[in-house]
C-alpha positions, 0 to 999 in steps of 0.5 A: 278644717280643725281637730284630728284628721281621720287616719293617715292612709294614702290619699290627696293629702299625702302629697301636701307638705307636712309640718310637724309642730303645732306652735308659732313656727309650725302655724307660721309655715302653715299659713304661708304655705295654705296663702301661696296655694300649697296643700298642707297638713300639720301634725300636732302632738298635744290633744289641743292647740294652746301655747304658753308662756308669757309675752313677745316682743315683734320688731319691726322686721316680724310685724311687717311680714305678719301685715303681709300676710294680711294679719295686721288687723288683727294684730292691733286688736290684741297686741300693744304699740309701745312709743319706747324702749327704755334701759335702766340701772336696776341698782339706781333706777337711773335711766340709761338710754332710751330708743323711740319706738312707736312712729319713728319705728314706721318711719324707719322701718315701715312696720311698728314695734309690737309687744303681744302675749304668746297665747295671743299671737298663737290664737291670731295664727291659729285662727287664719290657718283654720280659714284655709284648708289646712289639714290639722292632726292633732294628738299625733306623735312622730315615732320615725322619719326617714327620707330617701331621693324622691319622698319623706316617709313619716310613721307615727307612735300610733302605728299609722304612715304618711309619705309626703315630698317635703316635711317642715320640721317645727317641733321646738327646741327637742325636735324630733325631726332634727333628731332625724338629721343630727342626732348626736346635736343636744340643746345646751343649758345656758345656766340662765332661769326666766321667770315670767308673769303677766298681770292685769295694770288696773291690779298694780299701783299706779306708780307701777304701771307702764306702757314702755318697754323697760330693761332694767340691768343688773350684776348677774340678772336683768329684768324687762318689762312691757304692755301687752293686750292693748296695754291692759296687761303687763308682761314681766320677765326677770332672768337670772343666772342658775341651774334648777334640778330635773329633767330639763324636757319639763321646761315649765316649773313652779316657781316661788316668788320668795326665791326671786325677791331674794335673788334680786333683793339689791334691786331698786323701786320701782323695780322691787316693788314690782317683783314684790307686787307680783306672787304668781311667776313661772319658772323655765331654765333656758336652753339654746344651741351654739349659733348656727355654723352651716345651711345643713343645720336649715335643711337637708333634702326634703326636710326642712328645719324651722324656728327653735327646731333649727335655731334656738335662741336666748330671748335677749334679743327677743327675737325667738318668734320673729326668726321663725316667723321670717324663716316661714316667709322664706321657705315659701318663697323658695318653695315658690321660686322652684316649685319642681325640685323640693331639694333645690328650694330647700337648699335655697332656703337653708342658704338664705336663713342660716346665716342671719339666724346665726348672726341673731343667735349670736348677738343674743348671746352677746347681749346677755353677757353685756345685761350682766356685767358687774364691777368696771365693765359694768360701769363702762356699759352704762357710761356708753348708753349715756352717751350713745343711747339710741345708736346702741340700742337701735338695731338697723340690720335686724329690723330692716330686714326685707324691708 
């Protein structure tokens, strides 16, 4: 079923898992649970389902999960599958290293490397959820969350109440569910700004079109471009060091193309040509949290956290959505392993996930530092990439997880 549910009075769905948040992580957890035959109710505060943003990279570790959920064909219809990742020096345009993807990724990790528009991935998951008996409830904002030994009690801003044996907080960076468990731990500013754009490739001059992932490394900035929507569109993100004024929760800002061009003025063609070819940029200040320090940041009692609600991470390993999808898969696996004892199942989920998520968070932070190096350190990085190339760019512990 879709659309707002009619009320929240006591009924069969009060025994269901309740998922808070209708983004990629929330839909993934609802889908995984529904596929396993678990009753699910999903609460979303917006009045309509949708996803803002630009593109997402999905490593083989994530594509394998989606294929396991029967979504391989649906993903193939909307994604691109780049043949390689190229790393280039933004100031000279020199290619520093290349990691073959395509068939090599399939042979090595059992699934391809995919690039997809965030809205397309969200729509794909939503359609899959709607094919199951999941109660989808829009325009619902949580006002209070309280748990005891037997249940979690919710109250909405509209005054409705609901009791559930299991609550999943998949409500993002500024998670209200997380605040219930850790009220004093706020997200932190990374000091980085992301300028994002998507454009039809046939609107670009031929030399600027691309069917591979390209990462451009510059001093105090980097940019990444890759195809989406079957290769017909190009996603571009440029990340620079800096801050913006205003409410940090107003995460989508109008961005001035002139400002980005000034910040990347030292870049060379074809990167600079691409930046000048695009006028419609959206700006996000980037926030994260320190790498997870314990399982308590993933679950406590009958409340589980998932995705950005548990472990928001910088996008420099391209695994934010991926870790949310992995979380969803493990959450349901833990519940099925211990169906009669929710707290024990969530403890297992937390113990299984938190260290991997912490490792990805830490590696993403480190990558951002490496991408933005200056001076002799930058020269050393480039020399290492020229010498070792694919060995440095491949991440077997990440992509091979669960294979």
